C-alpha positions, -999 to 999 in steps of 0.1 A, spaced: 122 583 -282 101 565 -307 110 537 -331 111 548 -367 89 531 -392 105 502 -410 115 512 -445 100 494 -475 135 484 -486 136 457 -458 128 421 -469 120 413 -433 121 429 -399 133 417 -365 123 431 -331 151 422 -307 150 429 -270 183 444 -258 195 444 -222 219 470 -207 208 502 -224 205 531 -200 208 563 -220 206 579 -254 243 572 -260 237 535 -255 210 537 -282 234 554 -305 261 527 -300 237 499 -306 223 515 -337 258 521 -351 269 485 -344 238 471 -361 240 494 -391 275 483 -398 264 447 -403 262 435 -439 226 427 -449 210 453 -426 187 477 -445 176 499 -416 176 500 -378 158 518 -351 165 514 -314 139 523 -287 152 530 -252 117 529 -236 109 494 -249 146 482 -249 141 469 -284 159 472 -316 138 471 -348 161 458 -375 152 456 -412 171 429 -431 178 429 -468 171 398 -489 196 372 -476 204 390 -444 207 369 -413 199 376 -376 231 360 -362 255 387 -373 232 413 -358 232 396 -325 269 393 -325 273 430 -333 250 439 -303 271 418 -280 304 432 -294 290 467 -286 287 456 -249 249 448 -248 230 416 -245 203 406 -271 177 384 -256 171 350 -272 141 329 -264 132 292 -269 99 276 -276 83 243 -284 55 240 -310 31 211 -313 29 202 -350 0 181 -364 0 159 -395 37 148 -397 38 112 -408 73 106 -422 109 119 -423 101 140 -454 75 159 -434 101 166 -407 125 180 -433 99 204 -447 87 216 -413 123 222 -402 131 242 -434 100 263 -430 108 269 -393 144 280 -400 134 303 -428 111 323 -405 124 358 -398 138 359 -363 144 322 -359 181 314 -351 178 277 -351 152 250 -351 147 212 -350 117 189 -355 111 155 -338 87 131 -355 83 108 -325 72 137 -302 54 156 -329 71 188 -318 93 216 -332 119 234 -310 131 268 -320 156 294 -307 145 328 -318 143 366 -312 114 389 -318 89 378 -291 53 369 -299 55 382 -334 81 357 -343 62 329 -326 31 337 -346 52 338 -378 66 304 -370 32 289 -365 19 306 -397 49 294 -418 45 258 -407 8 259 -411 12 273 -447 29 241 -458 1 220 -444 10 212 -408 -10 231 -382 12 243 -353 7 259 -320 30 268 -290 32 241 -263 19 253 -230 35 244 -198 18 223 -171 -5 193 -169 -31 209 -192 -8 205 -222 -1 169 -213 -39 163 -210 -45 179 -244 -18 159 -260 -32 127 -244 -67 135 -257 -53 143 -292 -34 110 -292 -64 90 -282 -86 108 -308 -60 100 -334 -59 63 -325 -97 62 -323 -100 79 -357 -75 55 -373 -94 25 -358 -127 37 -372 -111 42 -406 -94 8 -404 -127 -10 -397 -146 7 -426 -117 0 -450 -114 -36 -438 -152 -43 -442 -151 -28 -477 -119 -45 -487 -127 -81 -475 -153 -87 -504 -128 -74 -529 -103 -100 -517 -129 -127 -520 -138 -116 -556 -102 -113 -568 -78 -134 -547 -103 -160 -537 -114 -165 -573 -77 -169 -584 -69 -194 -557 -101 -215 -560 -113 -221 -596 -147 -234 -584 -153 -202 -565 -144 -182 -597 -169 -202 -618 -196 -198 -591 -192 -161 -588 -191 -156 -626 -222 -178 -631 -242 -163 -602 -234 -126 -605 -217 -122 -638 -182 -108 -643 -194 -73 -653 -216 -70 -622 -187 -82 -600 -165 -54 -616 -192 -28 -608 -195 -40 -572 -157 -39 -569 -157 -4 -582 -183 7 -556 -164 -10 -527 -130 4 -539 -145 39 -542 -158 37 -506 -123 28 -495 -105 55 -516 -128 84 -507 -138 73 -472 -109 61 -451 -84 68 -479 -95 104 -484 -69 116 -459 -41 104 -482 -55 123 -511 -60 155 -491 -26 156 -475 -7 139 -504 -23 160 -531 -17 194 -514 20 183 -507 24 174 -543 9 207 -555 34 225 -533 62 206 -549 70 189 -516 57 153 -519 56 132 -488 46 97 -477 9 105 -483 18 115 -519 33 81 -525 2 63 -512 -21 86 -531 -2 80 -564 1 43 -559 -35 36 -548 -49 62 -571 -31 48 -602 -44 13 -595 -79 26 -589 -80 48 -620 -65 21 -642 -93 -3 -630 -120 23 -637 -108 26 -673 -105 -12 -676 -141 -15 -663 -159 13 -681 -138 21 -712 -117 -11 -719 -114 0 -756 -89 27 -745 -64 0 -734 -43 -24 -755 -58 -57 -762 -54 -81 -733 -46 -53 -708 -80 -47 -694 -72 -61 -659 -87 -45 -628 -68 -37 -596 -96 -25 -574 -86 -50 -546 -49 -37 -548 -60 -1 -544 -82 -9 -514 -58 -33 -498 -30 -7 -500 -51 19 -481 -63 -7 -456 -28 -20 -448 -13 14 -445 -41 24 -421 -34 -7 -402 3 1 -400 -4 37 -388 -28 25 -362 -2 1 -347 24 28 -350 3 54 -332 -4 30 -304 33 21 -301 44 58 -302 19 65 -274 37 39 -252 70 55 -261 61 86 -241 49 67 -210 78 80 -188 68 116 -192 32 109 -186 41 89 -154 61 119 -142 32 143 -149 9 121 -129 31 127 -98 20 163 -97 -7 168 -71 -39 186 -82 -45 202 -48 -26 211 -16 -37 215 20 -24 247 34 -25 262 69 -33 299 70 -44 319 101 -48 286 120 -73 273 94 -67 243 71 -81 245 35 -76 227 3 -65 248 -27 -54 240 -63 -16 234 -63 -12 264 -87 -23 287 -59 4 275 -34 30 303 -29 65 301 -15 63 305 23 29 288 26 27 261 53 15 229 37 1 199 56 7 163 43 -10 132 57 0 95 53 -5 82 18 -6 117 1 17 130 -25 38 161 -16 25 189 -37 56 212 -39 92 214 -27 99 226 8 114 221 42 98 202 71 87 224 100 69 199 122 67 160 122 86 133 104 79 105 80 93 80 55 89 93 20 90 73 -13 111 93 -37 117 65 -62 99 80 -92 122 110 -90 155 97 -76 153 61 -86 160 51 -50 136 22 -41 139 25 -3 118 52 13 139 80 29 134 92 65 127 129 66 124 150 98 124 187 109 148 207 88 150 182 60 139 190 24 110 173 7 104 169 -30 71 177 -47 57 146 -64 72 121 -39 48 99 -18 44 103 19 43 68 34 37 68 72 38 100 92 21 133 90 40 165 89 39 202 80 64 219 57 71 254 44 68 257 6 101 268 -10 97 261 -47 64 261 -65 51 259 -100 77 257 -127 105 260 -100 98 226 -84 123 198 -90 96 177 -107 88 205 -132 125 209 -139 129 171 -145 99 171 -169 113 200 -188 147 184 -190 134 151 -201 111 167 -228 141 187 -241 163 156 -242 136 135 -259 131 163 -285 168 167 -293 187 153 -323 218 132 -321 247 138 -345 239 104 -362 205 120 -372 224 143 -397 229 113 -421 192 105 -420 182 141 -426 204 143 -458 189 111 -472 153 118 -464 154 153 -480 155 137 -514 140 103 -506 103 108 -517 112 126 -550 138 99 -557 111 72 -551 87 89 -575 115 91 -601 123 54 -595 86 45 -600 84 65 -632 116 49 -645 101 15 -636 70 23 -655 89 33 -686 113 3 -685 84 -22 -682 63 -4 -708 92 -5 -733 109 -38 -725 84 -58 -706 63 -87 -719 27 -84 -729 5 -69 -716 34 -44 -710 11 -16 -697 -3 -38 -670 31 -50 -659 44 -14 -659 15 -1 -638 17 -29 -612 55 -26 -607 54 12 -606 27 11 -580 46 -15 -559 77 9 -559 56 38 -547 39 18 -520 69 -2 -506 91 29 -500 90 39 -463 105 72 -452 85 67 -420 109 41 -407 139 64 -413 122 93 -396 113 73 -365 145 53 -362 165 78 -341 139 100 -322 118 70 -310 148 53 -294 159 86 -278 124 92 -265 122 57 -249 158 57 -237 156 91 -220 123 82 -204 138 49 -191 168 69 -177 144 92 -158 128 61 -142 163 50 -130 170 84 -116 193 94 -144 184 128 -160 198 134 -195 197 172 -200 208 168 -236 198 140 -259 232 141 -276 249 132 -243 234 97 -250 257 93 -280 287 110 -264 285 88 -232 288 56 -253 323 66 -265 338 75 -231 370 57 -223 382 75 -192 360 85 -162 374 111 -138 356 112 -105 358 139 -78 363 122 -44 345 144 -19 307 139 -21 310 115 -50 331 86 -40 327 95 -4 297 107 17 309 143 16 307 149 53 331 138 81 321 110 104 336 96 136 351 63 124 372 51 153 376 57 191 399 39 214 399 48 251 428 45 276 426 22 306 403 35 333 380 54 309 346 43 297 339 49 260 303 62 263 311 86 291 343 98 274 325 104 241 297 123 259 321 147 276 341 152 243 309 159 224 297 184 250 329 204 244 328 201 206 292 212 205 305 248 209 328 244 180 318 250 143 347 229 129 335 200 106 354 175 128 336 187 158 302 184 140 311 148 132 318 139 169 286 157 181 265 139 154 278 105 165 271 113 202 235 123 193 230 93 172 239 72 203 213 91 223 237 109 247 225 139 265 251 166 262 260 191 289 267 228 285 304 235 288 320 265 305 353 282 301 354 272 264 385 282 245 397 273 211 432 274 197 433 273 159 455 245 146 456 229 180 422 221 195 397 232 221 394 231 259 364 235 283 350 225 316 321 200 316 303 191 348 334 202 367 358 182 347 386 197 325 383 183 289 408 189 261 404 177 225 429 183 198 460 173 177 490 155 191 509 188 193 483 202 217 488 172 240 526 175 239 523 212 246 503 203 278 530 177 288 509 147 279 526 116 263 507 103 233 530 74 226 506 47 240 484 55 210 513 59 185 507 26 167 470 31 165 474 67 152 498 55 125 474 28 114 445 53 112 467 78 92 476 50 67 439 44 63 433 80 53 417 90 86 426 121 107 435 111 143 430 134 173 433 130 210 413 137 241 424 144 277 402 145 308 414 160 341 449 161 328 451 124 317 452 111 282 418 95 277 413 85 241 424 87 205 396 93 179 396 93 141 374 113 118 371 107 81 349 113 51 339 76 46 336 60 12 299 54 3 287 18 7 278 18 -30 311 31 -43 332 -1 -46 304 -20 -66 299 11 -88 336 13 -97 338 -25 -103 309 -21 -128 327 8 -145 358 -14 -148 337 -42 -163 325 -17 -189 361 -12 -199 366 23 -185 398 37 -170 390 53 -136 408 85 -123 402 98 -88 407 136 -84 409 151 -49 422 180 -29 434 157 -1 472 152 5 487 123 -14 490 100 16 453 103 24 443 100 -12 464 69 -17 450 54 14 414 58 2 423 46 -33 440 14 -20 406 -1 -12 390 9 -46 396 -3 -82 411 31 -92 437 33 -120 451 67 -112 450 92 -83 455 129 -88 458 145 -53 462 180 -38 442 195 -67 425 229 -62 389 232 -74 400 256 -101 426 231 -114 401 202 -120 393 214 -155 430 214 -164 433 178 -152 403 168 -174 420 186 -204 452 166 -198 433 134 -198 417 144 -231 450 152 -247 457 116 -255 425 115 -277 404 97 -251 368 108 -245 365 118 -208 335 119 -185 338 138 -153 316 130 -123 313 157 -96 288 174 -74 277 198 -101 283 230 -81 320 237 -74 330 213 -101 312 233 -129 344 241 -149 355 204 -150 319 193 -159 320 218 -188 354 208 -200 346 170 -200 332 154 -231 303 144 -208 297 159 -174 277 139 -148 265 158 -118 257 140 -85 223 152 -73 220 163 -37 184 165 -25 164 193 -41 194 215 -45 203 199 -78 227 216 -103 204 212 -133 226 236 -153 260 222 -144 262 190 -164 250 170 -194 237 142 -171 224 145 -136 223 115 -112 192 123 -91 199 100 -61 236 108 -56 242 71 -59 274 64 -79 259 31 -92 239 52 -116 270 61 -135 275 26 -150 237 25 -154 238 57 -175 267 44 -196 251 10 -201 218 27 -211 237 50 -235 253 20 -252 219 2 -254 202 33 -269 229 38 -296 228 1 -304 191 2 -307 193 33 -330 219 14 -352 195 -15 -354 166 8 -364 187 26 -390 201 -6 -405 165 -19 -408 151 13 -422 178 19 -448 183 -18 -456 145 -23 -460 144 5 -487 177 -4 -504 167 -41 -508 130 -40 -514 126 -10 -537 146 -28 -565 126 -60 -558 94 -40 -561 107 -26 -594 111 -61 -608 149 -67 -603 143 -104 -596 120 -110 -627 147 -116 -653 165 -143 -633 137 -158 -612 104 -147 -627 94 -131 -594 73 -99 -591 61 -82 -560 23 -77 -556 13 -41 -546 -6 -57 -518 25 -73 -504 43 -40 -509 16 -23 -488 19 -49 -461 57 -46 -460 56 -8 -458 29 -9 -431 51 -31 -408 84 -14 -415 77 16 -393 59 -5 -368 90 -27 -365 112 3 -358 90 17 -331 86 -18 -315 123 -23 -315 127 11 -297 101 0 -271 124 -29 -261 145 -3 -243 117 -1 -217 129 -35 -205 166 -24 -202 183 -39 -172 209 -17 -156 244 -32 -154 243 -31 -116 210 -49 -114 221 -75 -140 253 -81 -121 234 -86 -88 211 -111 -105 241 -130 -118 257 -130 -84 226 -145 -68 223 -174 -93 231 -207 -77 264 -221 -89 268 -258 -99 292 -278 -77 323 -289 -97 321 -324 -110 340 -349 -90 
C-alpha cells in the first residue's frame, strides 16, 4: 500500500508515526478517524511505514488529529527535541522565537529559554518537522540547530560561549579606545573651561567636530555594527527587539550630529549641537553590559558543566584475558571493566571482584565515601578512592545514571514556571511600547519644550529608547531557575521539572511513607536477651545457622547481624519450617528452635520469664521472637525496621519550616504509634495498603492544602502522582526517575527540607529579579522621558541611560548567581548548634 500524494488543497502536511496498526482494516479505521476531524483536507495512511500523512486546511491543528487516532485505539508517536538558538538577547527575542516555533507545522508545543539559549519542542513528523523548526526560527533572524547528546555538545557550547565573550571583549576594547577621546572633547571640555579653550585654540572647533565624527563612525560601524544588522532586520520584519532600540537611539544621536556638523543650516537656529559622544558611549556601555552578562550567564551553567566533566573519556576493559583502554562510547553492557585507585568509574555496573571506598558526592550529595564490595552497584562518574576492583557494565551511554541526571537537570533548567506567564504577556508588547513612548516623548518636547526644542526632543527620545531594558525581564526567571536547579543537583536533589520549584514553595503538608523513607527499609536485629546459662555469641551463632536456610526477611536480618560480628555459621540438618510459627533444625548435634511465642507454647516451653521484655519490645514497635536450644528457652530476640539516623533531624527541620507531617504506613496501629512516638509527627495513618496511599494524599488535599508526598518512587507511584509535588527517595542506581517531580539521590531524608528551603530561596530570588526588572523600567522610562523636568529641572543624559540599561540585566544575573551560595537548612542549623553560647549574666 502506498501513500497518496498530498492534495494541493492542504495548507500544510503532517507525517505522523502510528503504533498498533497490523492490517488493512487498521489503516481504514485510522483514516476514517482522521478524516472526521475538522480542519483535515486529506489523509493517507501507510501500513508499511506505519505513518499517517495528514493534510491540514488553513487553521487546522495537529492536536485533534492525535486525539482522533488515540480514540480509534492507536497511538500516535510524539517526540521531543531541544534546539540551540543563536542571537537571542532579550525577552522580545524569546517571544518571537517561541511564536515561530509553535507556528511550525507538526509542533504541538514549544518553549524558549533566554538563559540557556535553547528552545524545547514537542512535535510529530520526524526529521522533516525538525528541519522546518530550524528553518522557521532561522527565517526570523535566529540561527537554530538541534542539540546533540553527549559531551561533544557541551564542548561546542563551551567553545561558542568563550568565542562570544572574546568577541564582546574585542569589540568593547575597540569601542572604548575610540570613545575615550570623545569624552575628553565633550564632557571634559564642559567640566573644565580651561580645557575647552585650549582644545578650541589648538585644534579649532570645526576640526574637533570632524575628528569626533570619525571616531563616532568607527564605533557605530565597527563594534556597533552588530546592533544595526540585528536591529535593522528585526525592524524591517515588524518585530523590533533590544537591538532595534539601541540602533534607533544611537543612530538618531549619530545622524543628528552629522547634520549639525556638515549641514547646520538645516537645523533651527541654536540647535546645531553634536551628540557624537552620546552615540559612542551608548554603544560602548551596552557592549560592556553584554560582556559582563555573558560572563555571568556562563557561570550560571557551572553545575551542568561540572556534571559533564564527571564522564570518563576512556574505560579499561578486560576481554579474553587482555586489558585494553577503549573510548567510553565503545563500552557495552556485559563488558568487564577494571577500575584502579584514583580513577573515575566510566559506566554503571555491579562489582565482580574486589572492594573499595567510592566518592559519590557529586551525584548523590553524600560527602562521605561509600564502601562497595562484590555484588554492590557502582555509579558511572563517581570517584574510586582506595581499592581496585572489576565490575560488569550494566548501563552504558545514555542509560547511565549520570546521563539521566544531566538530561533531567537540563530539562528542568530549560522549563518555565507559571510566574513566567506574566513576563511573557508584558514583553510581547514591550519593545513596540517603548518605541511608541520615545516617539511620544519626541513630539511632546518638540511642541511644548523650551528652545532649542528639537535638541531637547531628540535627547529625551534617545534616552527613552536606550534606558528600556527587556533583557532584565527576560533573564529574571530562567537565570534563577538555571542556577537553583544546578545548585540542587550539587546537593543531591534532582528537580525533574522546573515548575516543581514553584510548587514546592507552597507546600503546607508533607506525607511520608514509613518503610524505606523514615526507616532503613530492611529489618535489623535490634535486641537479644539470653536466659541464664546461655552465652549470647554462641546462642546467636546457632540461631543464625538455622535461619540461614530460611528466606524470611526476619531470618535475613538475624543472619546479617551474625555475619557482621564475624561468626562462622554451620550447615544445619533436619531443617523444617512451619508457616506462622517458626523453624527448627539440628546444628552441630544440638536441637535449635526459633519462632513466635505460640511455637514455644506448642512445644511446652514457658515464655513468661521474658514476658516483660517482650511487652516492652512490642511497645517500641519491634517484633519479638524466641529461641530454644536442646528443649530449653534460650533467648528472646527483636527484629525491626529501624528509623534512619538522619530522620529525627530531618523531621525537626521540616517542622521548623512550618510544615505539618503525616506518616503513612502499612504497619498495624500499635507498631506505627510506637515508631511515631519518638518522632515529631503530627498524624499517623496506619494499616494502609499501597493502593490506598493516593487516596490518603487526596484526603489531605481536600482541605485546600498543598501536599508533598515522599516515598521510594516505585510502589508509591500513584501517591507521588496524586501529590502536588512528589519526592522520590533514590536507592542506588535503581532510581525512579519517572516517578516523581523531585528525586532525592542519596536517599537521605534531610534533603527534603533542603529541597523545600532551596525552592523558597529560588522563588524569592525570582521575585527580587522581577521586582527589579519591572520596577526599573516603570520608574526610569518616565524619568528618561523628562517627567522630573517640570518640577525639578532634571533631565537624564543618554549616556546615563546607557549605563543604567547596561547594568540592569547584569544586576539580575548577579542576583541569581547568589543562589550558588545557598546554605541548606540542615547545614545552617548545624552551624547554629555549633556556635558557642554566652554564659548567662550573673
